[in-house]
C-alpha positions, 0 to 999 in steps of 0.5 A: 916457339911452334914446338913449345906452343903445341908440345902438350898437344904434340904429346896427345897426338903420339899417345894416339898414334902409337898406343891408343887410337881408341881414345880419339875413336879412330883406327890405325891401318895396318902399317900405322896410318889415321885418316887425318880429318877421323884424327882432328875429329877424335882430337877435338873431343878433347882439345882443340885441332885443326889441319893448320896446327896439325902441319905445324905440330908434323914440320916443327917437331924435333924428333920426326915424330910424324908422317903425313902422305903425299896427298896430306890425307893421312898421318902416323906415328915413325916408330914407337908404337906399341900397338901392333903396325907394321910401320914399314920401317927400312931394313938396313945395315947398321953402323958398327956401334949403336947406343941405348940410354936408360936408368940404372935401375933396370941394369941388372936386368938388361946385363942378364937377359939383354935389351927388350921392347917391353911395351913397344914393338922395337928396342931404340937405338941411337948412332949418337951417344949424346942422343942416348944419353938424353933418352937415358934421363927420360927414365928413372933417375934422371941425373944418373943415365947410363948408355949401353954401347951395342956391338950392332956390326957383329950383331947383323954379321951373326943374323940379327935384323936391324931397321931405321924409321923415317926420322932416322931411329935404328931400332931392333926387335931384341939385343941379346946381352951379348952385344951389350957393353954398359958404359956406365953412369954419369953423374951429372953433365955439368960436374962432369964438364967443369969438373 
C-alpha cells in the first residue's frame, strides 16, 4: 500500500539522489550521501515530504533503492547513479552466470560493442532471469524484451571486476561482447504461459 501511495515521490527522490541533486538544491558527498534535512527541505519546494514519509519510502521500497545512515542523518541511493560518486560497492566474485534485460532495438549495438553503462556509472546485472526480463520490459518495446546471458564467472577469471550494491544488484563497468549470449526475445509472457 505505502509503495503505491508514495511511488511518484520515491521516483522523484531517486532522480535527485542518482542523477540531479541540484534540482533539490543539495549536494552529494563523495560516496553519494545527502543530508536528510537538506533533502527534505529541497523536496518540499516541489512536493510534500517529512522524515516519517521518507523513512516509510526507504523501508517499503521493493527494490531496496535507498540506505539511511546508522544515525539517520544521511541518505543515499544504493546504485544507479549517473553522477560521479563512489557508492562503496562491494567487490565480489560473481555467480557463474548473470543476466541483463534490454529491448530489441539495441541488440545490434550490444552484439557488436558489448554492454556499456551508457548514462550510468555501471552496467546493472541480475542473478535472476525473471528480474532481467522485468528490467527489459521497462525499456523500449515492453512486449518484446531481450535477455542477455552474461558469462560472469569466465569474465571474472579473465580479470574483470564485479560489484554488488547494498540491495543485491550486480554491476560491472563494461561487459565485452565475447561474454554475452543473447537469449532471444520473449513474445508475450501470457502466450508463453498458456501456449
